[in-house]
C-alpha positions in Angstrom: 65.1 18.1 56.4 62.7 15.1 57.7 60.2 16.2 60.5 57.0 14.2 61.9 54.0 16.2 62.1 52.8 16.8 65.4 49.6 18.5 64.4 47.2 17.9 61.0 47.5 20.8 58.6 44.8 21.2 56.3 45.3 21.8 52.9 47.8 21.0 50.2 51.6 21.4 50.0 52.5 21.0 45.9 49.7 19.3 45.4 49.7 17.1 47.9 47.7 16.8 51.3 49.7 17.1 54.6 50.7 14.3 56.4 48.4 13.0 59.3 49.5 14.1 62.7 52.5 11.6 63.4 53.1 11.2 59.8 56.4 12.0 58.1 57.4 14.4 55.3 60.7 15.8 54.0 60.8 20.1 53.6 63.1 22.4 52.7 65.4 23.5 55.9 63.7 26.9 56.3 60.0 25.2 56.1 61.1 22.7 58.7 62.4 25.1 60.9 59.6 27.3 60.8 57.3 24.5 61.4 59.1 23.4 64.2 59.1 26.5 65.8 55.5 27.0 65.7 55.2 23.3 67.1 53.8 22.0 64.4 56.7 19.5 63.6 59.6 17.9 65.4 62.8 17.0 63.5 63.5 13.3 63.0 67.1 12.3 64.0 68.9 10.4 62.1 70.1 7.0 63.8 73.6 7.8 65.1 76.1 5.1 63.8 77.0 2.4 67.1 80.8 3.5 67.5 81.1 1.6 70.8 81.6 -2.1 69.2 79.1 -3.8 71.2 77.0 -6.5 68.8 73.4 -5.5 68.1 71.0 -6.5 70.3 73.1 -6.8 73.3 72.1 -3.4 75.1 68.5 -4.5 74.6 68.2 -7.6 76.4 66.1 -8.1 79.4 68.1 -8.2 82.8 68.7 -11.4 84.1 65.8 -12.5 86.2 62.9 -10.9 84.5 60.3 -12.4 82.4 59.5 -9.7 79.4 55.9 -11.8 78.9 54.6 -11.3 82.7 52.3 -8.7 83.5 53.2 -5.4 85.0 52.3 -5.0 88.4 49.1 -2.4 88.6 49.8 1.0 89.5 49.8 2.4 93.4 46.7 4.1 94.0 47.3 7.7 93.9 46.4 9.6 96.7 46.1 13.4 97.2 47.6 15.8 99.2 46.2 18.5 101.5 46.7 22.0 100.1 48.9 24.8 101.6 47.5 26.3 104.9 47.7 29.5 103.0 45.2 28.2 100.3 42.9 26.9 103.2 42.8 29.6 105.4 39.2 31.6 105.4 39.5 34.9 103.6 38.4 37.9 106.6 35.6 39.8 105.1 35.5 43.6 105.6 32.8 45.3 107.0 31.5 48.2 104.6 
């Protein structure tokens, strides 16, 4: 099974260094599944064949009226929201 590493594992496997984070390696299914269970790797999905009959690239076209070279708009400034009143209510003090 082909997997992409989500972390860097130190050491070697079969005399070869493990791939860096983001690197790919082919492993036996049981070993790959163990790494995925621990969150150290993710399965590489094989591209599914196109069964829609569309030519390649048609679905990737930009909608009309958009300029792919245009710079994106600046994101709106984030604002903080007030916490719930239960979180801001002062705690009463007990007298001992």
